[in-house]
C-alpha angles and dihedrals in degrees: 000000000000118000093225129029113199125201115287109229097171119126088242092061091049092049091049090052089050089051092051090049089049093052091050091047094048092046095049092039092054091044092050092045089052093050094047096043102050092149093056112116092234093053092047088058088055088057106043113186097205125073093229103079123196120230087254091053092047090053094046094046090052091045091051090055094043094053092044093048091050091049094049099042106037095070090063093043094054095094091050092049095047094047090048088052092051094047089047090051091051091056105039144015116303095246093050089048092051091051091049090051090053090054091049091054092043092054093045091054092045091058090053089045087059089050089051090057088055090049092050089050089051090051091053093047094049091047093047089053091051092243099117125076121222086260089058096251123135107255100204119075091208092057092044090050092050090050091049092049093046092048089050095050091050088059088067100043122111089238090059091050094047093050092043092052090052091051093045096054109051093169092051091048092051093046092055100034102036118142127168130236134015096308090048090054091049092051091048093047091049092050094047089048090052092052090048092052090047089054100043112025095098090050089051090051087063088074086079088059099039097034129276090231097040108118095198090054092048092051093046095051091046090053093047091050091049093047092047091053102037111024122087089235094044098115092051091049090054090055094043090050089049091055090049094050090050092050091048092048091051089050092053092049092047100045 
C-alpha cells in the first residue's frame, strides 16, 4: 500500500465518478418517481395487496427494494469507493484500475441486492400474516414497538460497532483487505457490502415501522447512516439513536 495517494486526474477516474453520480441519480430518481406515482400500474405491482404474488410481482418488489437500498447506501459508500479507485490507480494502469473499481461497486450493490431479497420476503411474510397495511406500514403497535426496540438494541451490540468501524475507516479497510485485480475488487466489494449490511440492516428494518414508501423516513434513515459512517461523532450518534429507538418502542408497548 503506498504511503501517499495523490489525486487521480485520468479520464478513467472522471468517467468512474460520472458513473457513480449517474447511479445515485438513477436510484434516487426511480425511488422518488415510485413514491410520487403510487397509482402507476408499475408501482402497484411493487405493492401487491394479495398474499399470493405472481412471479412478476416478486421480481418488482425485489427490484423496488434493491433500487431503494442502492439509493440509500451508495452516498455513504462514496468515500470508500473513491479511495479504492485511487489506491488501485497507484498500483496498476488507469484502465485496469477503473475496471477494478467497477467490480468493487458491482459487488457492493449485489450484497445489498441479496439483502433486498430478504426484505422482500419479510414484506411478503408480514403481508401474509395480515400485519402490513397497503402502504407497507406495520399495523400492530406491539409489533412496531418490538421492531423499534430490537433496532435500538442492535445499535449497541459489538457486531454493530465492529462493522461500523470498518465502514468508518476506508484506508484501514483497504490496508487489511487489499487484493489485486478484478477478482480482488469483487472480494473487497463483497466484504465491504457485508460490513455495511451488518452495520445498517436493523435501521433498514425500520422502514416497515415508518413506511417503506415514506420519503421523509427514507431521507432520515439515509442521513443517519451517512452521519454514522462519515461524521466524527457518528459512533455516538448511533448509540444515541439506539437509546431513542428503545424508548420509542417501550412507549408504543406501554400505550
